C-alpha positions as CSV (number, residue, x, y, z in Angstrom):
1,M,0.0,0.0,0.0
2,S,1.4,3.4,-1.0
3,I,1.5,6.5,1.2
4,E,-1.2,8.1,-1.0
5,E,-3.6,5.2,-0.4
6,I,-2.9,5.3,3.3
7,L,-3.7,9.0,3.5
8,D,-6.8,8.4,1.4
9,D,-8.0,5.8,3.9
10,M,-7.3,8.2,6.8
11,D,-9.4,10.9,5.0
12,E,-12.2,8.4,4.5
13,L,-12.0,7.3,8.2
14,L,-12.4,11.0,9.2
15,D,-15.2,11.5,6.8
16,K,-17.2,8.5,8.1
17,A,-16.6,9.5,11.8
18,S,-19.6,10.6,13.8
19,T,-19.6,14.0,15.4
20,M,-19.9,14.5,19.2
21,P,-23.0,16.1,20.5
22,F,-22.4,19.8,21.5
23,A,-19.0,19.8,19.8
24,Q,-19.3,19.8,16.0
25,H,-15.6,20.1,15.4
26,K,-14.9,16.9,17.3
27,S,-15.4,13.4,15.9
28,L,-15.4,9.8,17.2
29,I,-13.2,7.6,15.1
30,D,-12.0,4.0,15.2
31,G,-8.7,4.5,17.1
32,E,-7.5,1.0,16.3
33,R,-8.1,1.5,12.6
34,L,-6.3,4.9,12.7
35,R,-3.4,3.4,14.5
36,E,-3.1,0.7,11.8
37,L,-3.1,3.3,9.1
38,I,-0.4,5.4,11.0
39,N,1.8,2.3,11.4
40,D,1.3,1.5,7.7
41,A,2.3,5.0,6.9
42,R,5.4,4.8,9.1
43,L,6.4,1.5,7.3
44,N,5.8,3.0,3.9
45,V,7.4,6.4,4.4
46,P,11.0,5.0,4.5
47,Q,10.3,3.1,1.3
48,E,9.0,6.2,-0.4
49,V,11.9,8.3,1.0
50,K,14.4,5.6,-0.1
51,H,12.9,5.7,-3.6
52,A,12.9,9.5,-3.7
53,K,16.6,9.5,-2.5
54,M,17.5,6.9,-5.2
55,V,15.7,9.0,-7.8
56,E,17.6,12.1,-6.6
57,F,20.9,10.3,-6.5
58,D,20.3,9.0,-10.0
59,R,19.4,12.4,-11.2
60,D,22.5,14.0,-9.7
61,R,24.7,11.2,-11.2
62,I,23.1,11.7,-14.6
63,I,23.6,15.5,-14.4
64,K,27.2,15.1,-13.3
65,E,27.8,12.6,-16.2
66,A,26.1,14.9,-18.6
67,E,28.2,17.9,-17.4
68,A,31.4,15.9,-17.6
69,K,30.5,14.8,-21.1
70,A,29.6,18.3,-22.1
71,E,32.9,19.6,-20.7
72,K,34.8,16.9,-22.6
73,I,33.0,17.8,-25.9
74,I,33.6,21.5,-25.3
75,R,37.3,20.8,-24.6
76,Q,37.6,18.6,-27.7
77,A,35.9,21.3,-29.8
78,E,38.2,24.0,-28.5
79,E,41.3,21.8,-29.2
80,R,40.0,21.1,-32.7
81,A,39.3,24.8,-33.3
82,K,42.8,25.7,-32.1
83,A,44.3,23.0,-34.4
84,I,42.3,24.4,-37.3
85,V,43.4,27.9,-36.6
86,E,47.0,26.8,-36.3
87,E,46.7,24.8,-39.5
88,E,45.2,27.8,-41.2
89,A,48.1,30.0,-39.9
90,I,50.6,27.4,-41.2
91,V,48.9,27.3,-44.6
92,K,48.8,31.1,-44.8
93,E,52.5,31.2,-43.9
94,A,53.4,28.5,-46.4
95,K,51.4,30.4,-49.1
96,K,53.2,33.6,-48.2
97,R,56.6,32.0,-48.4
98,A,55.7,30.2,-51.6
99,L,54.6,33.5,-53.1
100,E,57.8,35.2,-51.9
101,A,59.9,32.3,-53.4
102,V,58.1,32.6,-56.7
103,T,58.5,36.3,-56.8
104,K,62.2,36.1,-55.9
105,A,62.7,33.4,-58.6
106,K,60.9,35.5,-61.2
107,N,62.9,38.6,-60.2
108,E,66.1,36.6,-60.5
109,S,65.0,35.1,-63.8
110,D,64.2,38.6,-65.1
111,A,67.6,39.8,-63.9
112,I,69.4,36.9,-65.6
113,R,67.4,37.4,-68.8
114,S,68.2,41.1,-68.8
115,A,71.9,40.4,-68.1
116,T,71.9,37.7,-70.9
117,D,70.2,40.1,-73.3
118,D,72.8,42.8,-72.5
119,Y,75.6,40.3,-72.9
120,V,74.3,39.1,-76.3
121,K,73.7,42.6,-77.5
122,G,77.3,43.5,-76.5
123,R,78.6,40.4,-78.3
124,F,76.6,41.3,-81.4
125,Q,78.0,44.9,-81.2
126,E,81.5,43.5,-80.9
127,V,81.0,41.2,-83.9
128,E,79.4,44.0,-85.9
129,T,82.3,46.3,-85.1
130,Y,84.7,43.6,-86.0
131,F,83.0,42.9,-89.3
132,N,82.7,46.6,-90.1
133,Q,86.4,47.0,-89.5
134,A,87.1,43.9,-91.6
135,L,84.8,45.3,-94.3
136,Q,86.5,48.6,-94.2
137,D,89.8,46.8,-94.4
138,V,88.7,44.7,-97.3
139,Q,87.2,47.8,-99.1
140,G,90.5,49.7,-98.4
141,R,92.5,46.8,-99.9
142,K,90.1,46.5,-102.8
143,T,90.5,50.2,-103.5
144,K,94.3,49.9,-103.3
145,F,94.2,46.9,-105.5
146,E,92.1,48.7,-108.1
147,Q,94.4,51.6,-107.9
148,L,97.4,49.4,-108.5
149,T,95.7,47.6,-111.3
150,K,94.7,50.8,-113.0
151,R,98.3,52.1,-112.7
152,K,99.6,49.0,-114.3
153,T,97.0,49.0,-117.0
154,G,97.4,52.7,-117.5
155,N,101.2,52.4,-117.9
156,K,100.8,49.7,-120.5
157,K,98.6,51.8,-122.7
């Protein structure tokens, strides 16, 4: 029998009790029956209290487990977020360094190309000067040759 049922029986016992003459607020009840109900209540209260304490203990345990699990999830999420941020920083730094390396290589390539172009132009200029001088020398010799041949042919006439 539960506490609720025992209390309902006590209420019923009081409702069925007869009132005393000249004292409407006082009733005659079956004392033995009331004592049985009180004893039943005393026996059942510890069971009800034990049950309530077990429920409270379970509730507290579940709440603590949930809080611990939530803290663990939060800690893991924070660690993951930190790792992602660090990864992103590493990727940004790598991209920055790669861009710097490419830019440096391009600048060096441009400088080498420019120096090579200047060198080739200089060599062509030297060759052109050499051939111009050779051409002038050949033309000068040709002219002298023609003059010599004219003198010889002019003397023979």
